[in-house]
One Martini backbone bead per residue (centre of mass of N, CA, C, O) as a GRO file, in nm:
protein
  390
    1MET     BB    1   0.099   0.036   0.018
    2ILE     BB    2   0.078   0.349   0.022
    3ASN     BB    3   0.266   0.638   0.139
    4THR     BB    4   0.159   0.944   0.230
    5GLN     BB    5   0.424   1.079   0.350
    6ALA     BB    6   0.580   1.073   0.068
    7PHE     BB    7   0.384   1.328  -0.043
    8LYS     BB    8   0.497   1.518   0.143
    9ILE     BB    9   0.625   1.818   0.203
   10LYS     BB   10   0.952   1.900   0.271
   11THR     BB   11   1.194   1.967   0.539
   12ILE     BB   12   1.537   2.083   0.465
   13PHE     BB   13   1.850   2.096   0.671
   14GLN     BB   14   2.172   2.051   0.503
   15PRO     BB   15   2.469   2.050   0.583
   16ARG     BB   16   2.723   2.103   0.320
   17LEU     BB   17   3.010   2.031   0.126
   18ASN     BB   18   3.055   2.217  -0.159
   19PRO     BB   19   3.173   2.304  -0.435
   20SER     BB   20   3.386   2.598  -0.503
   21VAL     BB   21   3.460   2.946  -0.546
   22PRO     BB   22   3.643   3.177  -0.375
   23LYS     BB   23   3.503   3.448  -0.503
   24TYR     BB   24   3.226   3.285  -0.485
   25TRP     BB   25   2.863   3.273  -0.404
   26GLY     BB   26   2.665   3.016  -0.489
   27VAL     BB   27   2.303   3.020  -0.568
   28ALA     BB   28   2.067   2.769  -0.593
   29ILE     BB   29   1.724   2.816  -0.711
   30ASP     BB   30   1.395   2.647  -0.666
   31ILE     BB   31   1.071   2.779  -0.741
   32GLY     BB   32   0.811   2.611  -0.672
   33TYR     BB   33   0.479   2.525  -0.619
   34SER     BB   34   0.564   2.355  -0.345
   35SER     BB   35   0.886   2.424  -0.345
   36VAL     BB   36   1.200   2.510  -0.206
   37LYS     BB   37   1.528   2.496  -0.354
   38ILE     BB   38   1.874   2.457  -0.217
   39PHE     BB   39   2.213   2.536  -0.343
   40SER     BB   40   2.530   2.545  -0.175
   41PRO     BB   41   2.848   2.546  -0.040
   42ASN     BB   42   2.682   2.468   0.271
   43MET     BB   43   2.394   2.369   0.132
   44VAL     BB   44   2.085   2.176   0.172
   45ALA     BB   45   1.744   2.290   0.084
   46SER     BB   46   1.393   2.281   0.200
   47PHE     BB   47   1.052   2.421   0.147
   48PRO     BB   48   0.751   2.512   0.160
   49ALA     BB   49   0.543   2.722  -0.060
   50TYR     BB   50   0.457   2.891   0.216
   51ALA     BB   51   0.269   3.198   0.308
   52LYS     BB   52   0.171   3.383   0.611
   53LYS     BB   53   0.024   3.643   0.745
   54VAL     BB   54   0.113   3.808   1.053
   55PRO     BB   55   0.136   3.957   1.328
   56TYR     BB   56   0.346   4.157   1.460
   57GLY     BB   57   0.518   3.941   1.698
   58THR     BB   58   0.419   3.649   1.717
   59ALA     BB   59   0.693   3.482   1.754
   60ASP     BB   60   0.756   3.629   2.043
   61HIS     BB   61   0.456   3.486   2.160
   62SER     BB   62   0.493   3.198   2.196
   63ILE     BB   63   0.387   2.875   2.291
   64GLY     BB   64   0.651   2.770   2.317
   65GLU     BB   65   0.850   2.610   2.106
   66LEU     BB   66   0.947   2.625   1.799
   67GLU     BB   67   0.984   2.447   1.544
   68ARG     BB   68   1.239   2.394   1.319
   69ASN     BB   69   1.033   2.405   1.056
   70CYS     BB   70   0.990   2.692   1.150
   71ILE     BB   71   0.935   2.986   0.960
   72VAL     BB   72   1.034   3.332   0.999
   73TYR     BB   73   0.933   3.652   0.872
   74ARG     BB   74   1.100   3.981   0.856
   75ASP     BB   75   1.055   4.335   0.814
   76ASN     BB   76   1.094   4.703   0.794
   77GLU     BB   77   0.758   4.715   0.721
   78GLY     BB   78   0.591   4.526   0.929
   79ASN     BB   79   0.637   4.229   0.835
   80GLU     BB   80   0.484   3.899   0.898
   81TYR     BB   81   0.581   3.550   0.842
   82PHE     BB   82   0.477   3.233   0.787
   83VAL     BB   83   0.679   2.944   0.683
   84GLY     BB   84   0.582   2.656   0.553
   85ALA     BB   85   0.486   2.400   0.755
   86VAL     BB   86   0.321   2.581   0.948
   87VAL     BB   87   0.118   2.637   0.727
   88GLN     BB   88   0.056   2.367   0.591
   89ASP     BB   89  -0.054   2.238   0.878
   90GLY     BB   90  -0.283   2.483   0.931
   91ILE     BB   91  -0.475   2.391   0.716
   92GLU     BB   92  -0.800   2.376   0.675
   93THR     BB   93  -1.070   2.222   0.518
   94ASP     BB   94  -1.247   2.514   0.558
   95GLU     BB   95  -1.020   2.687   0.427
   96ALA     BB   96  -0.958   3.002   0.263
   97ASP     BB   97  -0.637   3.035   0.124
   98ASN     BB   98  -0.479   3.281  -0.051
   99SER     BB   99  -0.172   3.232  -0.023
  100THR     BB  100  -0.177   2.954  -0.168
  101ALA     BB  101  -0.319   3.027  -0.433
  102VAL     BB  102  -0.110   3.240  -0.535
  103MET     BB  103   0.141   3.025  -0.557
  104THR     BB  104  -0.014   2.862  -0.819
  105THR     BB  105   0.062   3.088  -1.014
  106GLN     BB  106   0.226   3.238  -1.277
  107ASN     BB  107   0.162   3.547  -1.143
  108ARG     BB  108   0.366   3.553  -0.858
  109TYR     BB  109   0.627   3.748  -0.861
  110SER     BB  110   0.471   4.020  -0.732
  111THR     BB  111   0.418   3.897  -0.471
  112ALA     BB  112   0.457   3.882  -0.136
  113GLU     BB  113   0.495   3.576  -0.104
  114PHE     BB  114   0.722   3.540  -0.305
  115LYS     BB  115   0.928   3.722  -0.171
  116VAL     BB  116   0.954   3.563   0.083
  117ILE     BB  117   1.052   3.285  -0.027
  118LEU     BB  118   1.294   3.397  -0.175
  119ARG     BB  119   1.440   3.520   0.079
  120VAL     BB  120   1.459   3.254   0.233
  121GLY     BB  121   1.632   3.111   0.022
  122LEU     BB  122   1.874   3.302   0.039
  123ALA     BB  123   1.930   3.262   0.336
  124LEU     BB  124   1.987   2.952   0.333
  125GLY     BB  125   2.229   2.998   0.116
  126THR     BB  126   2.391   3.197   0.357
  127LEU     BB  127   2.436   3.040   0.597
  128LYS     BB  128   2.609   2.986   0.873
  129ASN     BB  129   2.853   2.720   0.916
  130GLN     BB  130   3.087   2.464   0.926
  131TYR     BB  131   3.119   2.543   0.592
  132GLY     BB  132   3.061   2.847   0.609
  133ASP     BB  133   3.062   3.172   0.432
  134PRO     BB  134   3.014   3.473   0.223
  135SER     BB  135   3.247   3.625   0.310
  136GLY     BB  136   3.399   3.819   0.055
  137ARG     BB  137   3.184   3.726  -0.158
  138ILE     BB  138   3.033   3.685  -0.454
  139MET     BB  139   2.705   3.690  -0.548
  140LYS     BB  140   2.526   3.409  -0.705
  141VAL     BB  141   2.243   3.339  -0.919
  142GLN     BB  142   2.054   3.031  -0.981
  143THR     BB  143   1.785   2.949  -1.207
  144GLY     BB  144   1.441   2.835  -1.300
  145LEU     BB  145   1.212   2.697  -1.559
  146PRO     BB  146   0.980   2.604  -1.732
  147PRO     BB  147   1.019   2.594  -2.064
  148GLU     BB  148   0.733   2.756  -2.147
  149TYR     BB  149   0.808   3.004  -1.920
  150ILE     BB  150   1.054   3.169  -2.006
  151LYS     BB  151   0.952   3.399  -2.193
  152THR     BB  152   0.734   3.508  -1.972
  153GLY     BB  153   0.914   3.464  -1.677
  154ARG     BB  154   1.202   3.579  -1.674
  155ILE     BB  155   1.171   3.882  -1.598
  156PRO     BB  156   0.991   3.862  -1.343
  157LEU     BB  157   1.199   3.680  -1.191
  158GLU     BB  158   1.440   3.868  -1.199
  159ASN     BB  159   1.300   4.111  -1.056
  160ALA     BB  160   1.265   3.966  -0.782
  161PHE     BB  161   1.578   3.962  -0.722
  162LEU     BB  162   1.613   4.252  -0.763
  163GLY     BB  163   1.779   4.438  -0.534
  164THR     BB  164   1.672   4.515  -0.210
  165HIS     BB  165   1.728   4.295   0.088
  166ASP     BB  166   1.559   4.348   0.399
  167PHE     BB  167   1.583   4.098   0.661
  168SER     BB  168   1.434   3.837   0.871
  169ILE     BB  169   1.502   3.523   1.041
  170LYS     BB  170   1.338   3.225   1.190
  171LEU     BB  171   1.440   2.913   1.340
  172GLY     BB  172   1.245   2.839   1.548
  173ALA     BB  173   1.419   2.889   1.857
  174ASN     BB  174   1.588   3.080   1.728
  175LYS     BB  175   1.732   3.350   1.648
  176TRP     BB  176   1.744   3.627   1.492
  177MET     BB  177   1.828   3.688   1.136
  178ASP     BB  178   2.016   3.901   0.938
  179PHE     BB  179   1.956   4.047   0.598
  180HIS     BB  180   2.162   4.163   0.307
  181PHE     BB  181   2.069   4.240  -0.036
  182ASN     BB  182   2.232   4.352  -0.351
  183LEU     BB  183   2.089   4.287  -0.662
  184ALA     BB  184   2.228   4.262  -0.975
  185PRO     BB  185   2.239   4.150  -1.290
  186GLU     BB  186   2.535   4.021  -1.236
  187ASN     BB  187   2.407   3.818  -1.008
  188ILE     BB  188   2.235   3.696  -1.250
  189ASP     BB  189   2.174   3.421  -1.408
  190LYS     BB  190   2.073   3.235  -1.645
  191ILE     BB  191   1.783   3.096  -1.715
  192MET     BB  192   1.672   2.775  -1.682
  193ALA     BB  193   1.574   2.479  -1.778
  194GLN     BB  194   1.487   2.249  -1.563
  195PRO     BB  195   1.572   1.971  -1.706
  196MET     BB  196   1.873   2.068  -1.750
  197GLY     BB  197   1.955   2.021  -1.461
  198THR     BB  198   1.944   1.711  -1.477
  199LEU     BB  199   2.146   1.664  -1.702
  200ILE     BB  200   2.383   1.778  -1.536
  201SER     BB  201   2.355   1.595  -1.288
  202ILE     BB  202   2.406   1.310  -1.442
  203SER     BB  203   2.704   1.445  -1.542
  204THR     BB  204   2.778   1.495  -1.228
  205ASP     BB  205   2.971   1.500  -0.968
  206LYS     BB  206   3.047   1.601  -0.639
  207ASN     BB  207   3.296   1.791  -0.767
  208GLY     BB  208   3.191   1.897  -1.066
  209GLY     BB  209   3.256   1.674  -1.255
  210GLN     BB  210   3.273   1.509  -1.548
  211LEU     BB  211   3.148   1.231  -1.658
  212PRO     BB  212   3.195   0.981  -1.882
  213GLU     BB  213   2.886   0.959  -1.961
  214ALA     BB  214   2.818   1.241  -2.079
  215GLN     BB  215   2.891   1.200  -2.383
  216LYS     BB  216   2.688   0.974  -2.426
  217TYR     BB  217   2.443   1.146  -2.378
  218PHE     BB  218   2.491   1.393  -2.580
  219LYS     BB  219   2.512   1.180  -2.846
  220SER     BB  220   2.228   1.105  -2.783
  221LYS     BB  221   1.900   0.998  -2.719
  222ILE     BB  222   1.732   1.219  -2.486
  223LEU     BB  223   1.484   1.198  -2.216
  224ILE     BB  224   1.342   1.434  -2.003
  225ILE     BB  225   1.147   1.392  -1.704
  226ASP     BB  226   0.945   1.645  -1.505
  227PRO     BB  227   0.742   1.586  -1.258
  228GLY     BB  228   0.557   1.795  -1.070
  229PHE     BB  229   0.320   1.980  -0.925
  230GLY     BB  230   0.214   2.174  -1.184
  231THR     BB  231   0.412   2.022  -1.391
  232PHE     BB  232   0.507   1.865  -1.713
  233ASP     BB  233   0.840   1.810  -1.814
  234THR     BB  234   1.039   1.828  -2.118
  235PHE     BB  235   1.366   1.703  -2.264
  236ALA     BB  236   1.543   1.708  -2.578
  237LEU     BB  237   1.827   1.510  -2.705
  238GLY     BB  238   2.049   1.513  -3.012
  239ASN     BB  239   2.360   1.507  -3.076
  240HIS     BB  240   2.404   1.791  -2.901
  241ILE     BB  241   2.097   1.868  -2.971
  242PHE     BB  242   1.835   2.065  -2.922
  243GLU     BB  243   1.482   1.944  -2.971
  244GLY     BB  244   1.307   2.020  -2.715
  245ALA     BB  245   1.020   2.136  -2.524
  246LYS     BB  246   0.771   2.056  -2.262
  247THR     BB  247   0.449   2.167  -2.122
  248TRP     BB  248   0.225   2.037  -1.870
  249SER     BB  249  -0.051   2.162  -1.661
  250ASN     BB  250  -0.226   1.865  -1.606
  251LEU     BB  251   0.045   1.737  -1.482
  252GLY     BB  252   0.074   1.622  -1.146
  253MET     BB  253   0.041   1.650  -0.808
  254ARG     BB  254  -0.201   1.831  -0.808
  255ARG     BB  255  -0.375   1.638  -0.970
  256VAL     BB  256  -0.369   1.408  -0.774
  257LEU     BB  257  -0.505   1.564  -0.540
  258GLU     BB  258  -0.763   1.638  -0.692
  259GLU     BB  259  -0.850   1.336  -0.736
  260THR     BB  260  -0.855   1.261  -0.439
  261SER     BB  261  -1.067   1.463  -0.349
  262LYS     BB  262  -1.295   1.348  -0.532
  263LEU     BB  263  -1.299   1.066  -0.401
  264ILE     BB  264  -1.368   1.153  -0.118
  265GLU     BB  265  -1.631   1.302  -0.176
  266LYS     BB  266  -1.779   1.062  -0.311
  267GLU     BB  267  -1.743   0.844  -0.060
  268TYR     BB  268  -1.763   1.082   0.206
  269ASN     BB  269  -1.867   1.375   0.183
  270THR     BB  270  -1.564   1.515   0.174
  271TYR     BB  271  -1.397   1.823   0.154
  272ILE     BB  272  -1.055   1.864   0.023
  273PRO     BB  273  -0.833   2.079  -0.035
  274VAL     BB  274  -0.521   2.089  -0.149
  275PRO     BB  275  -0.377   2.252   0.080
  276ALA     BB  276  -0.499   2.046   0.307
  277MET     BB  277  -0.348   1.774   0.221
  278GLN     BB  278  -0.075   1.791   0.376
  279LYS     BB  279  -0.175   1.710   0.657
  280ILE     BB  280  -0.301   1.424   0.578
  281LEU     BB  281  -0.045   1.302   0.464
  282GLY     BB  282   0.101   1.298   0.744
  283ASP     BB  283  -0.132   1.138   0.901
  284GLY     BB  284  -0.308   0.924   0.700
  285TYR     BB  285  -0.574   1.098   0.748
  286PHE     BB  286  -0.923   1.176   0.775
  287LYS     BB  287  -1.205   1.368   0.856
  288THR     BB  288  -1.515   1.360   0.890
  289GLN     BB  289  -1.797   1.493   0.914
  290TYR     BB  290  -1.979   1.626   1.144
  291ASP     BB  291  -2.236   1.476   1.350
  292PRO     BB  292  -2.482   1.622   1.542
  293VAL     BB  293  -2.652   1.372   1.615
  294THR     BB  294  -2.411   1.157   1.695
  295ARG     BB  295  -2.139   1.296   1.768
  296ARG     BB  296  -1.952   1.231   1.499
  297CYS     BB  297  -1.625   1.123   1.379
  298LYS     BB  298  -1.399   0.997   1.133
  299LYS     BB  299  -1.127   0.794   1.053
  300ILE     BB  300  -0.957   0.794   0.726
  301ASP     BB  301  -0.799   0.583   0.514
  302PHE     BB  302  -0.662   0.720   0.194
  303ALA     BB  303  -0.447   0.548   0.034
  304PRO     BB  304  -0.618   0.411  -0.188
  305LEU     BB  305  -0.705   0.682  -0.327
  306LEU     BB  306  -0.419   0.790  -0.386
  307GLU     BB  307  -0.331   0.550  -0.557
  308GLU     BB  308  -0.547   0.577  -0.779
  309ALA     BB  309  -0.475   0.868  -0.864
  310ASN     BB  310  -0.175   0.820  -0.930
  311LYS     BB  311  -0.219   0.613  -1.155
  312MET     BB  312  -0.395   0.778  -1.339
  313VAL     BB  313  -0.197   1.019  -1.397
  314CYS     BB  314   0.046   0.852  -1.483
  315ASN     BB  315  -0.095   0.716  -1.728
  316GLU     BB  316  -0.151   0.984  -1.871
  317ALA     BB  317   0.145   1.062  -1.903
  318ILE     BB  318   0.233   0.814  -2.070
  319THR     BB  319   0.038   0.863  -2.303
  320THR     BB  320   0.152   1.141  -2.373
  321LEU     BB  321   0.433   1.045  -2.448
  322ASP     BB  322   0.355   0.845  -2.669
  323SER     BB  323   0.222   1.060  -2.855
  324TYR     BB  324   0.456   1.276  -2.874
  325TYR     BB  325   0.716   1.040  -2.888
  326ASN     BB  326   0.651   0.768  -3.022
  327TYR     BB  327   0.709   0.560  -2.777
  328LEU     BB  328   1.030   0.613  -2.759
  329GLN     BB  329   1.183   0.469  -3.010
  330HIS     BB  330   1.440   0.699  -3.052
  331PHE     BB  331   1.549   0.642  -2.768
  332ASN     BB  332   1.811   0.570  -2.528
  333TYR     BB  333   1.709   0.777  -2.298
  334LEU     BB  334   1.547   0.783  -1.967
  335VAL     BB  335   1.472   1.055  -1.752
  336ILE     BB  336   1.393   1.067  -1.402
  337SER     BB  337   1.242   1.334  -1.227
  338GLY     BB  338   1.166   1.421  -0.925
  339GLY     BB  339   0.921   1.371  -0.689
  340THR     BB  340   0.702   1.262  -0.884
  341GLY     BB  341   0.894   1.073  -1.029
  342ALA     BB  342   0.933   0.888  -0.785
  343ALA     BB  343   0.627   0.807  -0.763
  344TRP     BB  344   0.643   0.697  -1.085
  345SER     BB  345   0.881   0.511  -1.160
  346ASN     BB  346   0.772   0.219  -1.167
  347MET     BB  347   0.552   0.268  -1.382
  348ILE     BB  348   0.744   0.366  -1.602
  349LYS     BB  349   0.934   0.128  -1.610
  350ASN     BB  350   0.710  -0.085  -1.680
  351ALA     BB  351   0.610   0.047  -1.949
  352TYR     BB  352   0.937   0.018  -2.068
  353SER     BB  353   1.051  -0.284  -2.026
  354GLY     BB  354   1.037  -0.389  -2.342
  355MET     BB  355   1.275  -0.179  -2.410
  356GLU     BB  356   1.600  -0.256  -2.500
  357THR     BB  357   1.690   0.045  -2.616
  358LEU     BB  358   1.598   0.154  -2.323
  359GLN     BB  359   1.736   0.361  -2.077
  360ILE     BB  360   1.700   0.404  -1.729
  361ILE     BB  361   1.724   0.713  -1.539
  362TYR     BB  362   1.803   0.864  -1.243
  363GLY     BB  363   1.847   1.192  -1.128
  364ALA     BB  364   1.997   1.076  -0.841
  365VAL     BB  365   2.250   0.891  -0.918
  366ASN     BB  366   2.506   1.103  -0.795
  367ASP     BB  367   2.343   1.098  -0.519
  368THR     BB  368   2.184   1.116  -0.174
  369ILE     BB  369   1.967   1.302  -0.248
  370PRO     BB  370   1.679   1.385  -0.322
  371SER     BB  371   1.489   1.429  -0.617
  372ILE     BB  372   1.413   1.732  -0.575
  373PHE     BB  373   1.736   1.821  -0.644
  374ASN     BB  374   1.811   1.773  -0.944
  375ASN     BB  375   1.791   2.066  -1.067
  376VAL     BB  376   1.953   2.239  -0.854
  377ARG     BB  377   2.215   2.083  -0.884
  378GLY     BB  378   2.254   2.161  -1.184
  379TYR     BB  379   2.264   2.460  -1.148
  380TYR     BB  380   2.512   2.473  -0.968
  381PHE     BB  381   2.719   2.331  -1.164
  382ASN     BB  382   2.686   2.516  -1.393
  383GLN     BB  383   2.783   2.766  -1.240
  384LEU     BB  384   3.055   2.664  -1.140
  385ASN     BB  385   3.183   2.625  -1.428
  386LEU     BB  386   3.160   2.930  -1.499
  387LEU     BB  387   3.322   3.048  -1.260
  388LYS     BB  388   3.601   2.909  -1.319
  389HIS     BB  389   3.620   3.116  -1.594
  390LYS     BB  390   3.641   3.419  -1.449
   0.00000   0.00000   0.00000
């Protein structure tokens, strides 16, 4: 039976020594619809892409210590936000939460919530720990977008990074930490197509060096599939030449959760909106509507319904690939990337198991970190190799 907790968006703060260039402090950041992923010289981190405004001073008057995965943001304009898991787990099934709705739209780059999660990501990428800090080094930022959103989203996303960022964050019970960034165009590297990050990642070792397999990948026909939360992205390469990319907005984990919500409502007459799904994924159950006559509500294990929805959407994605890429007959490699890709990997592998000419590769093949970091790891090593030649 499927494990619902495996589908919950994770909070990860992992100090780690990554290769870097002495003059520069490179921060790769992937701001997805579900989570923000960060890769820097001393850190690998992720947190749910949720932000909710609270009265200024709320974090200073909490009852008991805040949990470590609770992130609080504050700026000098009197704004305070709770960020990440603390917001994700606090959404009730009957709550209409505008802050989460706004974060799943394409035009989110100018919103206050997006600015908050972007700044928190920059902060986590520059935190001082046992592996150093960015003192005396020039900051460089590398990010990416779904392939078909680059033309329309590149400038708004770049503008969100540019300018002065003065703010503070608090992680759990720790003290407030102040941050100041002044990012000019020269601090922002060219925005990448997200699946290109995975291509670089499978071609690069932990030291940032190109693996012997890389040239074999580059000269072959290779298809990278990156099902995420909001989109399903593909990226095709043939004999060193980029052959095209595609983005489907109706396939991904958000669609899986939407279908799960429909199944729950149909079978148990209980509506659970997608933002509220994160809490029940962690719990492994949901509560039925309260019956005032019997004064009861029940706990329902919904793993079978999640599994049914997950299989349905994955099979639709496989059918879409078959139709668009002619059953993958002409590809030598299929690369499965991303968190949703991990949830679909066995089904995808089984679907193409009869094709002896197609080798399947997992995007996390060269590292021990979760699949959600495949793209941002590639962003980081792409940037690193560019910085080595500056």
